[in-house]
C-alpha positions as CSV (number, residue, x, y, z in Angstrom):
1,M,0.2,-0.3,0.0
2,R,1.2,3.5,-0.9
3,A,2.3,5.4,2.1
4,L,0.8,8.8,1.2
5,L,2.3,12.4,1.9
6,A,1.3,14.1,4.7
7,I,0.3,17.0,2.7
8,T,-1.8,15.9,-0.9
9,L,-0.4,17.6,-3.8
10,F,-3.1,19.7,-5.3
11,A,-5.0,18.9,-1.5
12,A,-9.0,17.7,-1.7
13,V,-11.3,19.8,-3.7
14,V,-14.5,20.4,-5.1
15,A,-17.4,18.9,-2.7
16,S,-19.9,18.7,-5.8
17,A,-23.1,17.3,-6.0
18,C,-24.0,14.8,-9.3
19,G,-27.2,15.1,-10.8
20,G,-30.0,12.8,-9.9
21,A,-31.8,13.7,-6.0
22,N,-30.5,10.0,-5.1
23,T,-26.8,10.6,-6.3
24,P,-24.2,11.2,-3.6
25,P,-21.8,14.1,-3.8
26,A,-18.3,13.3,-5.3
27,T,-15.6,15.4,-4.8
28,L,-12.1,15.3,-7.0
29,T,-8.6,14.8,-5.1
30,F,-5.2,14.8,-6.6
31,Y,-2.3,13.3,-4.7
32,T,1.2,11.9,-4.8
33,D,2.8,9.1,-2.8
34,R,6.5,9.0,-2.0
35,S,7.7,7.1,-5.0
36,G,6.8,9.9,-6.9
37,S,3.7,8.9,-8.5
38,S,1.0,11.0,-9.0
39,D,-3.2,10.0,-9.1
40,V,-6.6,11.6,-9.2
41,Y,-9.5,10.2,-7.9
42,V,-12.9,10.8,-7.6
43,L,-13.8,10.2,-3.9
44,D,-17.8,9.3,-2.6
45,A,-19.6,11.4,0.2
46,G,-18.0,9.2,2.8
47,G,-14.5,9.3,0.9
48,A,-13.5,6.3,-0.2
49,R,-11.7,6.3,-3.6
50,R,-14.3,5.8,-6.3
51,T,-13.1,6.1,-9.7
52,S,-9.5,6.2,-10.7
53,L,-8.7,9.0,-13.4
54,T,-4.9,8.7,-13.3
55,D,-4.4,6.5,-16.6
56,R,-7.9,7.6,-18.3
57,L,-8.0,11.0,-19.4
58,P,-7.2,11.5,-23.6
59,W,-4.3,13.7,-23.4
60,A,-1.9,10.9,-21.9
61,G,-1.1,12.6,-18.7
62,F,0.9,15.9,-17.5
63,P,2.1,18.0,-20.4
64,V,0.2,19.1,-23.6
65,W,1.7,20.6,-26.7
66,S,0.4,23.4,-28.0
67,P,-0.4,22.3,-32.4
68,D,2.0,24.3,-33.6
69,A,4.1,22.9,-31.4
70,S,5.9,26.5,-29.7
71,R,4.3,25.9,-26.1
72,I,3.9,23.5,-23.4
73,A,0.3,23.4,-21.3
74,F,0.6,21.2,-17.8
75,Y,-0.7,21.9,-14.6
76,A,0.9,22.2,-11.3
77,P,0.4,22.6,-7.4
78,T,1.1,26.2,-6.2
79,D,-0.2,26.9,-2.5
80,F,-1.9,24.0,-1.9
81,H,-3.9,23.7,-5.2
82,G,-3.6,23.2,-8.9
83,D,-3.1,25.9,-11.5
84,V,-2.5,26.1,-15.4
85,Y,0.7,27.1,-16.6
86,V,1.7,27.4,-20.2
87,A,5.7,27.4,-20.9
88,E,7.6,28.3,-23.9
89,A,9.2,24.7,-25.6
90,D,12.7,25.9,-24.1
91,G,11.0,26.6,-20.9
92,S,11.5,30.1,-20.9
93,A,8.2,32.4,-20.1
94,V,6.5,30.3,-17.6
95,A,3.6,31.7,-17.1
96,N,0.7,31.0,-14.5
97,L,-2.8,31.8,-16.7
98,T,-5.2,30.9,-14.0
99,D,-3.4,32.2,-10.5
100,S,-6.6,31.3,-8.3
101,P,-7.3,29.7,-5.0
102,S,-9.2,27.1,-6.6
103,E,-8.3,23.8,-8.6
104,D,-7.7,24.4,-11.6
105,A,-6.3,21.6,-14.0
106,F,-6.6,19.0,-16.8
107,P,-5.7,21.8,-19.8
108,V,-6.6,20.8,-23.4
109,W,-5.7,23.1,-26.5
110,S,-7.8,24.1,-29.4
111,P,-7.0,22.9,-33.1
112,D,-6.0,26.5,-33.6
113,A,-3.5,27.1,-30.2
114,R,-5.2,30.2,-29.4
115,R,-7.8,28.8,-26.5
116,I,-7.0,26.5,-23.7
117,A,-10.1,24.5,-22.5
118,F,-9.9,23.3,-18.7
119,Y,-11.1,22.2,-15.5
120,S,-11.9,24.6,-12.3
121,D,-14.1,24.3,-9.3
122,R,-14.0,28.1,-9.0
123,G,-18.0,28.5,-9.8
124,G,-18.4,26.2,-6.4
125,N,-18.4,22.9,-8.4
126,G,-16.2,21.4,-11.0
127,D,-17.2,22.5,-14.6
128,V,-15.7,23.2,-17.5
129,Y,-13.7,26.1,-18.3
130,L,-12.3,28.1,-21.6
131,M,-9.8,30.7,-22.0
132,D,-7.3,32.5,-24.5
133,A,-4.1,30.8,-24.5
134,D,-2.8,33.9,-22.8
135,G,-5.4,33.2,-20.1
136,S,-7.9,36.3,-20.7
137,S,-11.3,35.9,-21.8
138,L,-12.4,33.2,-19.4
139,T,-15.7,31.7,-19.8
140,R,-17.3,29.0,-18.1
141,L,-18.8,26.3,-20.6
142,T,-20.5,24.2,-18.3
143,D,-22.6,24.8,-14.8
144,H,-23.6,21.7,-13.7
145,A,-23.9,20.2,-9.7
146,A,-21.6,16.8,-10.9
147,L,-18.2,17.0,-12.3
148,D,-17.1,18.0,-15.9
149,I,-14.1,17.4,-17.2
150,P,-13.2,18.6,-20.6
151,F,-11.3,15.5,-22.8
152,A,-10.9,16.8,-26.1
153,W,-11.7,19.2,-29.1
154,S,-12.7,18.5,-32.0
155,P,-10.2,18.4,-35.4
156,D,-12.4,21.8,-36.4
157,G,-12.5,23.2,-33.1
158,T,-16.3,23.8,-33.1
159,R,-16.7,21.1,-30.5
160,I,-15.6,19.8,-27.0
161,A,-15.9,16.4,-25.7
162,F,-16.2,16.1,-22.0
163,G,-17.1,13.7,-18.9
164,S,-19.8,14.5,-16.9
165,L,-21.0,12.6,-13.4
166,R,-24.4,14.0,-13.9
167,D,-26.1,10.8,-14.8
168,G,-24.4,9.4,-11.8
169,N,-21.9,7.8,-13.3
170,F,-19.1,9.0,-15.6
171,E,-20.5,9.5,-19.3
172,I,-19.4,11.0,-22.3
173,Y,-21.2,14.7,-23.7
174,V,-20.2,16.8,-26.8
175,M,-20.9,20.8,-26.5
176,M,-20.1,23.4,-29.3
177,A,-17.2,25.3,-28.2
178,D,-19.2,28.4,-26.6
179,G,-20.9,26.1,-24.5
180,S,-24.0,25.7,-26.3
181,G,-26.0,22.7,-27.5
182,E,-25.1,19.9,-25.2
183,A,-25.4,16.6,-26.3
184,R,-25.2,13.1,-24.4
185,L,-23.7,10.7,-26.4
186,T,-22.9,7.4,-24.3
187,Y,-25.5,5.2,-22.2
188,S,-24.0,3.0,-20.3
189,P,-24.3,1.0,-16.4
190,G,-20.5,2.0,-16.5
191,D,-18.0,4.3,-16.4
192,D,-17.1,5.6,-20.0
193,L,-13.8,8.2,-20.2
194,N,-11.3,8.7,-21.9
195,A,-12.8,10.1,-25.0
196,S,-10.5,11.5,-27.9
197,W,-12.2,12.4,-31.8
198,S,-10.8,10.4,-34.7
199,P,-8.7,12.7,-36.6
200,D,-11.5,13.4,-39.4
201,G,-13.6,14.2,-36.8
202,S,-16.1,11.6,-37.8
203,R,-16.0,9.3,-34.5
204,I,-15.0,9.5,-31.2
205,I,-13.0,6.7,-29.3
206,Y,-13.1,5.9,-25.6
207,E,-13.0,3.6,-22.6
208,S,-15.7,2.1,-21.1
209,E,-17.0,-0.2,-18.0
210,R,-20.3,-1.3,-19.1
211,N,-19.7,-4.8,-19.0
212,G,-18.4,-4.8,-15.8
213,D,-14.4,-4.3,-17.1
214,A,-12.9,-1.8,-19.5
215,D,-13.1,-2.1,-22.9
216,I,-12.4,0.1,-26.1
217,Y,-15.1,1.5,-28.0
218,V,-15.6,3.4,-30.9
219,V,-19.1,5.7,-32.0
220,N,-20.0,7.8,-34.5
221,A,-19.3,11.7,-33.3
222,D,-23.9,11.8,-33.3
223,G,-23.2,9.0,-30.6
224,S,-24.9,6.3,-33.1
225,R,-23.4,2.7,-33.4
226,P,-20.9,2.0,-30.3
227,V,-18.7,-0.8,-31.6
228,N,-16.8,-2.6,-28.9
229,L,-12.9,-2.6,-30.2
230,T,-11.5,-5.5,-27.4
231,L,-14.4,-7.5,-26.5
232,R,-11.5,-9.5,-23.6
233,P,-11.7,-10.0,-19.9
234,L,-9.2,-7.8,-18.1
235,R,-8.9,-4.1,-18.6
236,D,-8.1,-2.5,-22.0
237,G,-7.6,1.1,-22.0
238,S,-6.2,4.5,-23.1
239,P,-7.2,4.2,-26.8
240,R,-4.9,6.6,-28.9
241,W,-6.0,7.1,-32.5
242,S,-3.2,6.9,-35.1
243,P,-2.3,10.1,-37.1
244,G,-4.1,8.5,-40.2
245,G,-7.2,7.5,-38.0
246,D,-7.0,3.5,-39.4
247,E,-5.5,2.4,-36.3
248,V,-5.9,2.5,-32.2
249,A,-3.1,1.9,-30.0
250,F,-4.2,0.6,-26.6
251,V,-3.1,-0.8,-23.2
252,S,-4.5,-4.1,-22.3
253,Q,-4.3,-6.3,-19.2
254,R,-5.2,-9.7,-21.0
255,D,-1.7,-10.9,-20.5
256,A,-1.9,-10.5,-17.0
257,N,0.7,-7.1,-16.7
258,A,-0.3,-4.1,-18.8
259,E,1.1,-4.0,-22.1
260,I,0.5,-2.0,-25.8
261,Y,-1.4,-3.6,-28.4
262,V,-2.5,-1.5,-32.2
263,V,-5.9,-2.7,-33.9
264,D,-7.1,-1.6,-36.7
265,G,-10.3,-0.3,-37.1
266,T,-11.9,-3.4,-38.9
267,L,-10.7,-5.8,-36.2
268,S,-9.2,-7.7,-38.2
269,D,-6.0,-7.0,-37.2
270,L,-3.8,-6.9,-33.9
271,T,-0.4,-6.3,-32.9
272,R,1.5,-7.0,-30.1
273,I,3.7,-3.8,-29.6
274,T,5.2,-4.8,-26.3
275,E,6.0,-8.0,-23.9
276,T,8.0,-7.8,-21.1
277,S,7.0,-9.3,-17.6
278,R,6.4,-5.8,-16.1
279,D,3.7,-2.9,-17.4
280,D,3.9,-0.6,-20.6
281,S,1.7,2.3,-20.6
282,W,1.1,5.1,-21.6
283,P,1.1,5.0,-25.7
284,A,1.5,8.1,-27.5
285,W,2.1,8.1,-31.5
286,S,4.9,9.8,-33.6
287,P,2.8,12.3,-35.9
288,D,3.6,10.8,-39.1
289,G,2.2,7.4,-37.2
290,S,5.9,5.6,-38.0
291,R,6.5,5.3,-33.9
292,I,4.7,5.3,-30.2
293,A,6.5,6.7,-27.5
294,F,5.5,4.9,-23.9
295,S,6.4,4.4,-20.3
296,S,7.6,1.3,-19.2
297,N,8.6,0.1,-15.8
298,R,10.4,-3.2,-17.1
299,D,13.6,-2.1,-15.4
300,F,11.8,-1.6,-12.0
301,N,11.2,2.2,-12.6
302,N,9.4,4.3,-14.8
303,E,11.3,5.6,-17.8
304,I,10.5,6.8,-21.7
305,Y,10.9,4.3,-24.5
306,I,10.3,4.8,-28.1
307,A,9.5,1.8,-30.8
308,N,8.7,1.7,-34.3
309,A,4.5,1.6,-35.4
310,D,5.1,-2.8,-35.6
311,G,7.1,-2.9,-32.2
312,S,10.6,-3.1,-33.5
313,G,13.5,-1.1,-32.3
314,Q,12.4,-0.3,-29.1
315,T,15.1,2.4,-27.4
316,R,15.1,3.8,-23.7
317,L,15.2,7.4,-24.1
318,T,15.5,8.2,-20.3
319,D,17.6,6.9,-17.5
320,D,16.9,8.3,-13.9
321,P,15.9,6.9,-10.4
322,A,12.9,9.0,-10.3
323,P,9.7,7.8,-12.2
324,D,9.2,9.0,-15.9
325,R,5.8,8.9,-17.6
326,A,2.8,10.0,-19.8
327,P,5.1,10.9,-23.0
328,A,3.6,13.1,-25.5
329,W,5.3,13.9,-29.2
330,S,5.9,17.5,-30.1
331,P,3.6,18.4,-32.8
332,D,6.8,18.3,-35.5
333,G,8.0,14.9,-34.0
334,T,11.3,16.2,-32.7
335,R,11.1,16.0,-29.2
336,I,9.2,14.1,-26.9
337,A,7.9,15.6,-23.3
338,F,6.8,13.8,-20.0
339,E,6.4,14.1,-16.8
340,S,9.1,13.7,-14.4
341,Y,9.8,13.4,-10.7
342,R,13.1,14.4,-10.3
343,D,12.8,16.7,-7.2
344,G,10.2,14.5,-5.6
345,V,6.9,16.8,-7.2
346,P,5.5,16.4,-11.2
347,E,7.5,18.7,-13.5
348,V,7.4,18.8,-17.3
349,S,11.4,17.5,-19.1
350,V,11.8,17.3,-22.6
351,V,14.0,15.1,-24.7
352,N,15.1,15.0,-28.2
353,V,13.4,11.8,-30.0
354,D,17.0,10.2,-30.1
355,G,17.7,10.7,-26.3
356,S,19.8,13.4,-25.8
357,G,19.2,17.1,-25.2
358,L,17.3,16.6,-22.0
359,T,15.9,19.9,-20.5
360,R,13.7,20.0,-17.3
361,I,11.9,22.6,-18.8
362,I,9.7,23.0,-15.2
363,G,10.6,22.6,-11.7
364,H,9.9,24.3,-8.4
365,D,11.4,25.9,-5.9
366,E,10.7,25.5,-2.1
367,N,7.3,27.5,-2.3
368,K,6.1,24.8,-5.0
369,S,6.2,27.5,-7.7
370,P,7.3,26.7,-11.5
371,V,10.2,27.6,-12.5
372,A,12.6,27.3,-15.8
373,A,15.2,24.9,-15.1
374,N,18.1,23.0,-17.8
C-alpha cells in the first residue's frame, strides 16, 4: 500500500453534487506518494475512492503540446492547489494562466492553439472553462452540480467532448465550443471515459466499463453505432488514435500485466507492441504514425521508451531513479515531453527523440512555484 504524503499534492478539491436527487455528492482529489507517483481520484461522499482517472485522461497525462509545437500546457501545485501553466518549448516564459485559489487542471488546447479548455472548481463545483492561450477571456462552459471534465476538441475546433457525473456515473457529452448545444453521447451502467476524436472528426473513441471490465469502444460523432473494439476480459484502456485514424494503440491487461497493443479499425489485425514481465503504458503516436512512445516499468522504474509502430526497435530514452511517464510528442515529431519527478514533485521535461538534449522545462522551488530549469 502506498505511503501517502501528509500534505496531498494539490489538496482535496471540489465538493460537487452529482445530478439526480438520489446521487451522492462526489469530490475530485489529486495526490502524490513518496515514490513520486501521482494520482487523480473521484471520491464518494464518505471519502472512499470511487474512480481512478490517473490513466484515463485522453491527453495522456501531464504535458500537453500546443498544436503549433511552440508551447506546453500543464497543471501544477501552487500553495496547495492546482493552477494551469503555459511555458515556451525551451522552458522560457513560464506563465500561470489561472492563478486562483480554486483547483484548476486538465488543460486541452484548441486545434488552432488560440484557446485552452480546462477544469476548474472556481464556481463552487467542477466545471469546464475556456480561456485564451494567454489566460484572458475566461468563460464558463458548463454549469452543473456534478463534475464535468474536458476531454478533447473536435479536429475542426467547433466542439468539445467532456465527461460528466451528472447521470450518476461518468458519461460522455459533446457541446459546441461556446458551451451551447450539450448532447449526451453514451448511456452506460459503468463509467465511460478517456474520449478522443478521430482525426477526421467522424468518430469518438473511449474507454467503457459497461460490461464490468474496461473495454475500448468507438462511436459515431453523433453517438450512434457504438462498437466494442477489444471484447476481452480484464482492462483494455488508454486508447489513442493513429494520426491517419486507421489504427488504435491501447493498453491491455489480457496477459496479466499491462502491455501495449495496436488494432486496426476493422478488428482484423491485432499487433502486440510490447512483451515484458512488467507494465508498459501511456502509448503516444508520433505525428507521422511511424513510432510509438510509451512508459515502461521493465527495469523496475518507469522510463520513457520509443518503438517502431510494429513493435520493433524499442529504445530507452530516459534513465533516472525518479519515475518518468506520460510521453507526448511535439507536433513536429522532434521532441518528447513527459512527466517527471526528479525533485520529488511533478515537473515537465523534454528530450529529443534520439535521447539527447534532456531539458527540465519545469522545476519547483521551495514554495512549489514552477520555474524554468535546464
